[in-house]
N, C-alpha and C positions, 0 to 999 in steps of 0.2 A: 737427318741422319738415320739410315736404315736400321742400325743396331739399337736405336732407341724408339723405334716405331711402336713397340709393344706398350710404351708408356702413354701413348696418345690415342691408339685405336679404340673403337667402341663398336661392338657387334654382338648381337644376341646369338648365343651358341658358337662363339668364335672357336673354342677349343675342339668341340665336336666336329665342326666343319674342317678345321685344319688337319685333325688326326684321322678322320674317317672319310673325307671327301677329297681334299687336296692331296693327301697321301693315300696310296692304295690300302684298302682295308681287307685283309685276307682272312681265310678261315683260321689260320694259325694265330693271327692276332686276336680274333674273336675268342678262340679257345683260351688264350692267356688272360684276356679280360674276364672271362667267366670264372676261371680259377682264382684270380686275384679278388674279384668281387665276392666270391664265396668265402674266401679266407677273411677278408676285412669285415664282411657282414657278421660272421660268427664272433669276431672280436668286439664288434660294436654293440651287440645286444646287452651284455651286462654293464658296459660303460654307459650306454644311453640311460639305462634305468638308474644307475648310481648317480649320474649327474642330474637327472630330474629330481631325485630325492634330495640331493644337496641344494638344489634350487628352490626347494620348498613345495614341490608338487608331487603327485602320485607318479610311480615309475612308468606307467603306460604312456604318459605324455612325452617322455624322452624317446620312447620307441616310435611314437608318431612323428617326432621331429626327424629322427634318423631316416625314417621311411619316406616322408613327404619332402622335406627340405633337401635331403641328400639326393633325391632323384631330380627335383626341379633345378637345383643349383648346378648339378652336373650337366643337365641337358642344355642349360642356357649360359654356362660359365665361360671364363676365359683362361682357366688353368686345366691342363689335360689330366692331371693326376690328383687334384684336390678332392678330398672326401669330406663332406660337410655334415654337420649334425650338432647336437649339444656339446659344448666344450667346458672344460674346467674354468677357463678364464672368465666366463660369464657368471659363475656362481656368486661372486662377490657383489654383482650388480642385481642379479635376478632374485636372490634370496630376500633382500629388504623389500623389493616390490611385492613379492608374494605375501610377505608378512603383513603388509599394509593394505594391499588392494586385492589379494587373492589371485586365483588363476585368471579371472577375467581381466584384471588390471595388467597382469604380466603379458597376456596375449595382445591387449590393446597397445601396450608399449612396444611390443615386437613389431606390430604392423606399422606404427609410427616410425620406428627405426628403419624398417624396410623402405619406407617412402624417402627418408633422408638419404639412405644409401643409393637409391636410384638417382636422386638429385645430385649427389656427389659424383656419380658416374657421368651424368649428362654434362656436368661442369668440368669434366676431365680432371678430376682431382686425384686420380689413381697414382700419379707420379709423386704426390706429396709424401709417400712413404720414404722417399729418398732423404727427406729433411728431418726425419726423426732420429736423433742420435742413439747409438747403441746403448749408452749409459741410461737413457730414458727407458728404452725397451726392457733392458735387463732389470732395471729398478722396479718397474711396475709389475713385471712377471714374477719377480722374487716376492714382492709384497702380496700378490694374488696367491702364490703358493702358500705363504704363511697363513693367510686368512682361511683358505680352503682346508688346510691341515687342522687349524683350530676348530673349524666347524665339525670335523669328524671325531673330535675327542669324545663327545657325548656318546655316540654309538660304539666307538672303539672300546671304551671302558665300561659301557653299559650303565652310564650315570643316570640317576633318577631326575633328569632335567626335562621339563616339558617345553619351555620357551627360553630363548636367549635374549639378553638386552640388545638394543640397537647398536650401541657403541662397542668398539672392539675391546677397550679396556674393561668394560663391564662384563663382556663375554668371558674374558680371560680370568677375571677375579672369580666369577661364579663357577667356572669349570674347575679351577684349582681348588676352590673350597669344597667341591663335591668329590674330589679324588678319593678321600677315605671311604666313600660309599660305592667304590668300584664293584661291579657285578663280575665276579671272577669267571664264571662260565663264558660270558660275552668276551672278556679279555682273552681267554684261552682260544676261542674261535678266531678272534682277530689276529692273535699271534701266529696261529697255524697258517692262516691266509698270508700274512706278511712274510713268514719264513719261506713259504713256497714261492712267493713272488720274487724274493731276493735270491734264492738259491737255484731255482730251476733254470734261469738263463745260462748258468755256468755249464750246463750239460750240452748247450748249443743244439737242441732238438728243434724241429719245425713246429712243435705244439706250443702255442702262445702261453706264456707263464700265467697270465691272469685267469685264463680259462681253467687251468689245472688248480690254481690257487683257490678260486671261488668254489670249485667242485670239492676240494679238500675241506674247505671251511664249511660247506653245506653238509658233508658227511659227519664232520665233527659236531655240528649243531644237532643233527638228527640223533646221534649217539647220546649227547647230553640231554636232549629232550626225552629220550627213552628212559634215561636214568633219573628222571624227575628234576633235572636242572634246566629250566626253560631258557631258551635264547630267542630273542626277537627276530622274526623273519618278515619278508615282504607280506606274506599272508596274514600274519598277526598284526602288522602295523597298518596295512592299507585295506580298504574295502570299496565296493562299488554297488550300485543299485541295479538289480535285475529288472527285466521288463514287467514282472508282476509286482514290483515295489519292494521286494525283499532285498536284504543286504547279503552280499557274498564277499568272501575274503580273497585277497590277492589282487590280480589284475584281470580285466575282462578280455576274453578272446574275441573281440569284435573289431571290424575294420574301422579306421578313422572315418568320420563322416562330417559333413558340413554343419557348422554351428557358428552363429555370429559371435565374435570374441566377447562383446559386451553383455551377452546373455549367459556367459559362463559365470560360475559362482565367484563372488567377491570374498573379502576377508571374513565376513559374517555368514557366508553360506548362501545368501540370496544373490540373484543375478545382479551384476554390476551395470548400472545404468550408464548410457553414453551421454555425458553432460559436458558442457564447456569447462566447468570447474575441474572435472576429472581429467580432461584433456590437458589443461594447463598444469595440473599436478604431475602428470606423467611425462611432460615435455622434456624436462632435464634428464630423467632416467632414459627416455628414448634416445636422446642425444648421446648419452654415455654408451648405450648399447651400439648405436651406429658407429661411433668412433672406435670402440674396441673391435667391433665386427670388421671394420675396414682395415684396421691395423693388423689384426690376427690373420685375416684371409690373405692379405697381400704379403705379409711376412711368410706365411705358409707357402705361397706361390713362389716367392724368391728362393726359399729353401729347396723346393722341388726342382726349380730350374737348375740350381747348383748340383743336385743329385743326378739329373738326367741330361743336362746340356740343352734343354728346350727353352722356349720363351713363352711366357704367359702374356695375356693382354690385361693390364691392370684395370682399366676402366670397364672392360667387359666382365671381369670377375666381380667388381663392385656392383655392376648392374644385376648380375645373377644373384648375388647375395641379397640385394634389395628385393628382387622378385621372389626369391625363396622365403624371405621373412615377411613378405606381404601375404603370400598364399598360405603358408604353413599354419599360422594361427587360426585360420578358418576351419582347419581340420583338427584342432586341438593341440598342435605342435607348438613348442616354446621356441625361444630364440635359437638360431643356428648360425654357425660360421664354419670356415674350414678348420679341420682338426689336424694339427701338424703330425701327431703320433700316428693316427689312422692313415693319413695321406702318405707318410713315409713307409708304413707297412704295405700300403697299396703298391708303391713303386717296387719295394723289395719282393713283393709277390709276383712281379712281372707284368703289371698293368701296362696297357698300350694306349688307352684312350679314356675319355669320360665314361665309356660304356661300363668299365669296371666299377666306377662309383655308383652308376645306376643299378648294376646288378647287386651291389652291396645293399642298396635300399630295398630291393625286392627280397633279398635274403632276410633282412630284418623284419619285413612285413610278414612273410610266410613263417618265419621262425617264431615270432611271438603269437601268431594265430594258432600254431600247432603246439607250442610248448608253454602256453600261458599257465596251466596248472603246475607244471614243474618249476617255473620261474618263481612261483610263490614260496618255494622252499629256500630261496636264497637268504642267508642270514644277514641282518643289518650290520653286525660287526665285520663281516667279510667285505661288504661293500664299502664300509668306512676304511678298512685297511687298503682296499684297492685304490680309493681316492687319496689316501695318504701318499701312496707311491706315485700316483698321477700328479699330485701337488708338487712332490719333489722333482719329478722329471720336468714339469712345465716351468718350475722356478729357475731352471738352468743354473743351479748353484755353482758348478765348476767354472762356467764361463764368467759368472759374476765375481767369483773369488779371484780368477785370473785377472780380470779387469781391475779389481781393487788393488791387487799387488803390483801391477805393472803400468797402470795408466797414470795420467797426471792428476794432480790434486783436484782440478776442476771437474774431471770426469768422476772422481770418487764422490765429490760433493753432490753432483747430480744424481748418481746412483743411490746414495743414501737418502737424499731428499725424496726421490720417487718411491722408494721402497717404504719409507716411514709414512709418507702421506697416503699411500695406497692402503696400508694397514690401519692407520688411525682414522682416516676420513674416507675417501673413495678414489676410484681410478681417474675420474675426470679432473679432479683437483690435482692429483699426482702428475698426470701427463701435462696439464697446463703449466703447473709450476715448474716441472722438469724442463719443458721446452723453453720457457721464458728464462729460467736460470741458465740453461745451456747457451742460449742466445746471448745473454748478458756477459757470461764468462768468455764466450767466443769473441764478442766485440771488444772486451777488455784486452784479450790477447792480440787481436788485430790492431788495436790502437797502439799497443806497445811496439808493433812491427814498423809503424810509421815513424821515420827518423829524419832529422835535418843534419846535414854534414857540410861543413865549409870546405869547398874544393878549390878555393881561389889559387892555391899554390900547387895544385896537382898538374904537373907538366904534361902528363899523358892526355889530359882532357883540355887543358888550357895552355897551348904551346907558347903563346905570346902574353907577356905580363900586361895586365890591365892597369889603368890609373889607380892610385891608392884609395881613391874615394869609392871604388867599386868592389863588391863582393859577389862571389858565386856560391849558391847553396844548392846542394843536391838533395832532393826529397825522395825518399824511398818508402813505398807502402801506399795503401789506399787512403784517400782524403775523404773519409766519411765523417758524419757528425761527431762521432766519439773521439776522433783523432785530429780533425782539421782545425778546430778552435785552438787546441794546444799548440799546434805547429805554427799557425799564422799569428798567434799572440806572441810566440817567441820571435818570429821574424819582425813583427811590428816594433819590438823593443830596439831593433837595429836601425830604425828609420831616423834619419837626421838630415838637416838642410844640405843641399848640394851634394848628395851622395846617391848611389844607385846600387841595386842588387839584381842579380840574375837568378831565377829559379829554374833549375835543370830538372825536368819532369820525365826523363826517359823511363823511370821505374814507377810512375804513377799511372795506374790503370783504372782507377775508380775515383770519380768526383761526384758526390751526391748533393742534394739540395742544402744540407748542412754545411758541406764543404764550400759550396758556392757562396753561401751567406758569409762565411768566415773570410773567404777571398775578397768579397766586396768590402768588408770592413778594413782589410789590409790595404786595398786600393785607396779607400777614403783616407786612411792614415797617411799613405804615401803622398796623396794630393795635398793634405794639410801640412806635411812637413817638407814639401818640395823634394821628395825622394823619387827617383825613377825606378820603375819595376818592370823587368822584362821576364817573360816566361818562354821557355824553349822546349823543343822535343815533345810536344803534346801527343799523347796516344789517342786512339780513336774515341774512346768513351768520354774522357775529359773534354776533348775538343767539341764533341757533340753536345755535351752538357752546357758548355759556354755558349755555343751557338743557339741552343734552345732557350737559354736564359737571356739571349740578346746582349751578351756582355761585349761591348765594343771598346776598341783601343782608345786611349785618351792621349793625344800627342803631348810629349814631354813628361808624361806620368806613367802610362801603362801601355806596353806594346807586347805583341806576340811574334816570335820568330820560329822558323821551322827547325833550326838546329842551333846548338850552342856555338858552333864555329861562326855562323852567320851573325849571331848576336854580338859576339866578341869583335868581329870585323866591323860591325856598325859602330860600336863604341870607340874603337881605335880610329876609325875614319872621322867620327865626330870630333875626337880630340885633336886630330890633325887639322881639321877645318877651323876649329876655334883658335888653334895656335897660329895658323896661317893668317 
């Protein structure tokens, strides 16, 4: 099917080839890509730093991620308009890794996740995004939003908290207990930033709200610092080592360079050794990163397809995400995936091809090289307020509330389960439990759809009356393991000596191994009770299943007929022969 080819194709640089080679690439389109890349690059700089800090590492590593991963993934990817870099969704996974294993462990886990993403692409698993229910997606994104917002409370209120407990409940209890110790200058800066973030979009100007909000917050922090009311900034919170061994405040204005991930500092500050034990410890975290990276990047591509009418290559995008996450950690970048907000801004800015995302990466690279001293003045409360808004937007609360109000009880249960498990435990447990719960509830609903109806007296289907010892039962719905045993057990209760039943299967389109096993039990029951069993109007899949299972007719016990009319005619003919 040509309209579904994008779900199966796999090609390095698919999007770039389609948009710049297969389609003519003119100077006008290049100009639009340059302008879109410049716009998104400016947006990405403060976001990349804020997300790196939220993930537990210094802000420059977020900038390295946007610059390196953003370029590599756009160059090799399968979605024309996706912009990749650090995202809010990863914070809940990356922060615990950083706390336990340091930057080195985080980069190792990113490389491992990249390898898993490449394997997923080679196995053509991109289409699996179709099988994740919306309730699961909304549930874990809402949960991620809650966790991210909670992690920002410390800097938003300027609380005197150095480390947070591992468990969410412990974090919440500690933060609430420290609210009386709120640092009012920090709260004032956060509120200024938040107010601009919320009010500026109403003016509908082309200037991004978060840039003006961070600028306003920075000016407020400078004024408070001048008046002797210190507010924490990037320069006061973070430092780096100069070539001569001295410490400098802020972020370094140096290009990302090659470093083995396991030689980066661990949780204790010493280089993290590459050992089998460390590899095993990081395996589950890497799997979580790969799963979330696949889900978020493909969901982003689907959203962009809806905005533009184009088609992405799911497996090509997974391959690019894998390549990007393998390469980036060797240059100090953390985990990356497609960012829905930045990608949507890319489309709205007029992007024509992946060139726009590549330009965005170059803008980030040049921007932090030139502006590193100024970026040190960004106040931590402003970045916390920025991430509060990001958390709200990514939680998709309006969509989640709409689903809660209008969906079935089963979808509400899945949504609540995923959200709660994401907050209390982690995203992998939440998604696994959500998909399993959704599947069980779906099977329950499907099993209810499978019904047995006595149509022996239905003249429209049975024009000629059959002998009183015969019954005709119409089965409607799939005969899979959750429904077949109930249906055939019900029919087995009707078995009696010298009787017969016809099973009319015109609305049975599925017969699985569980259904076959239940049918064989019914046949054995009919044989034991001397009951004749005829099945008519078999559809393609059930007939194929019977053939593959080598289910053969048993004369006088079990027969197959092409139509209900032919089965009835055979019964009537047999009655006439016996009478004669």
